[in-house]
TITIKOL-669911 format. One line per field, with one value per residue (C-alpha): residue number from 1; x, y, z; chain. Coordinates in steps of 0.2 Angstrom, whole numbers, plus 5000, padded with zeros to 4 digits. Example, Ala and Ser with C-alpha at 12.3 -4.5 7.8 and 13.67 -1.06 7.14 Angstrom:
// TITIKOL-669911
pos = c(1, 2) $
east = c(5062, 5068) $
north = c(4978, 4995) $
up = c(5039, 5036) $
unit = c(A, A) $
This chain:
// TITIKOL-669911
pos = c(1, 2, 3, 4, 5, 6, 7, 8, 9, 10, 11, 12, 13, 14, 15, 16, 17, 18, 19, 20, 21, 22, 23, 24, 25, 26, 27, 28, 29, 30, 31, 32, 33, 34, 35, 36, 37, 38, 39, 40, 41, 42, 43, 44, 45, 46, 47, 48, 49, 50, 51, 52, 53, 54, 55, 56, 57, 58, 59, 60, 61, 62, 63, 64, 65, 66, 67, 68, 69, 70, 71, 72, 73, 74, 75, 76, 77, 78, 79, 80, 81, 82, 83, 84, 85, 86, 87, 88, 89, 90, 91, 92, 93, 94, 95, 96, 97, 98, 99, 100, 101, 102, 103, 104, 105, 106, 107, 108, 109, 110, 111, 112, 113, 114, 115, 116, 117, 118, 119, 120, 121, 122, 123, 124, 125, 126, 127, 128, 129, 130, 131, 132, 133, 134) $
east = c(5016, 4997, 4991, 4996, 4987, 4999, 4986, 4985, 5004, 5010, 5026, 5044, 5045, 5029, 5033, 5049, 5039, 5027, 5041, 5046, 5029, 5021, 5028, 5023, 5024, 5042, 5055, 5069, 5085, 5100, 5110, 5103, 5096, 5077, 5065, 5066, 5051, 5043, 5025, 5027, 5036, 5040, 5033, 5032, 5033, 5027, 5040, 5033, 5034, 5016, 5008, 5014, 5008, 5013, 5014, 5011, 5022, 5012, 5006, 5005, 4992, 4985, 4990, 4975, 4981, 4968, 4975, 4979, 4974, 4977, 4960, 4966, 4980, 4968, 4956, 4970, 4976, 4958, 4955, 4970, 4964, 4946, 4942, 4930, 4945, 4956, 4973, 4988, 4997, 4985, 4996, 5009, 4996, 4992, 5004, 4990, 4980, 4964, 4971, 4972, 4955, 4947, 4956, 4951, 4933, 4934, 4929, 4919, 4921, 4935, 4934, 4942, 4958, 4972, 4973, 4965, 4965, 4969, 4966, 4969, 4988, 4991, 4987, 4988, 4992, 4993, 5000, 4998, 5016, 5031, 5042, 5030, 5038, 5031) $
north = c(4961, 4962, 4958, 4947, 4959, 4971, 4985, 4985, 4984, 5001, 4996, 4993, 4975, 4971, 4979, 4969, 4953, 4958, 4960, 4943, 4935, 4944, 4949, 4967, 4975, 4980, 4976, 4986, 4987, 4983, 4999, 5016, 5010, 5011, 4997, 4981, 4973, 4958, 4955, 4969, 4965, 4983, 5001, 5016, 5034, 5049, 5063, 5074, 5059, 5060, 5045, 5027, 5012, 4996, 4980, 4964, 4949, 4935, 4921, 4928, 4920, 4920, 4905, 4895, 4897, 4910, 4923, 4940, 4955, 4973, 4975, 4965, 4978, 4993, 4985, 4983, 5001, 5008, 4997, 5004, 5022, 5018, 5030, 5017, 5006, 5019, 5010, 5020, 5014, 5025, 5040, 5030, 5031, 5050, 5054, 5047, 5060, 5061, 5049, 5060, 5068, 5051, 5044, 5059, 5059, 5075, 5066, 5050, 5044, 5031, 5034, 5051, 5042, 5041, 5022, 5012, 4994, 4999, 4980, 4963, 4965, 4984, 4996, 5015, 5027, 5046, 5057, 5074, 5078, 5071, 5068, 5054, 5039, 5027) $
up = c(5100, 5101, 5083, 5068, 5056, 5047, 5047, 5066, 5070, 5076, 5086, 5079, 5085, 5077, 5061, 5060, 5063, 5049, 5037, 5040, 5039, 5025, 5008, 5002, 4985, 4989, 5002, 5009, 4999, 5009, 5011, 5004, 4988, 4982, 4987, 4978, 4970, 4979, 4975, 4962, 4946, 4943, 4944, 4933, 4940, 4931, 4927, 4941, 4954, 4959, 4949, 4949, 4941, 4950, 4939, 4949, 4948, 4938, 4948, 4965, 4976, 4994, 5005, 4999, 4981, 4975, 4964, 4971, 4960, 4960, 4968, 4983, 4986, 4984, 4996, 5009, 5007, 5009, 5024, 5032, 5029, 5034, 5049, 5057, 5060, 5068, 5063, 5068, 5053, 5042, 5043, 5032, 5018, 5020, 5005, 4994, 4986, 4997, 5010, 5025, 5021, 5020, 5035, 5046, 5040, 5031, 5014, 5017, 4999, 4997, 4978, 4981, 4987, 4974, 4973, 4959, 4951, 4933, 4929, 4937, 4937, 4938, 4952, 4950, 4964, 4964, 4978, 4984, 4982, 4973, 4988, 4994, 5003, 4991) $
unit = c(A, A, A, A, A, A, A, A, A, A, A, A, A, A, A, A, A, A, A, A, A, A, A, A, A, A, A, A, A, A, A, A, A, A, A, A, A, A, A, A, A, A, A, A, A, A, A, A, A, A, A, A, A, A, A, A, A, A, A, A, A, A, A, A, A, A, A, A, A, A, A, A, A, A, A, A, A, A, A, A, A, A, A, A, A, A, A, A, A, A, A, A, A, A, A, A, A, A, A, A, A, A, A, A, A, A, A, A, A, A, A, A, A, A, A, A, A, A, A, A, A, A, A, A, A, A, A, A, A, A, A, A, A, A) $
């Protein structure tokens, strides 16, 4: 494994290591069930399946004790999609509305990507289609 940055990891073995070192919003469910909240407390999905609101678990912090907010997650997703970084993992976020266009440089405005910090504890996401992997 070449990196300890989850955004830079592209190979399977690195992905497995990252899942054991870093906690995400959700973790894989054992079996075939839906993802289980981790840093997220819960999520709401619109009837058409294209919009989600993710409620963050209260009291989540960085390793230095500083509170994590929805803005931190939005920054991370946009960082992965930023074309100047060329992260291979960016394709995993192409399901977000405007994600592919931003990542490929067709639309240079990150505010057109369907990810927002609604407030300190809630992130909103919107996808281009309802069968998104999220």
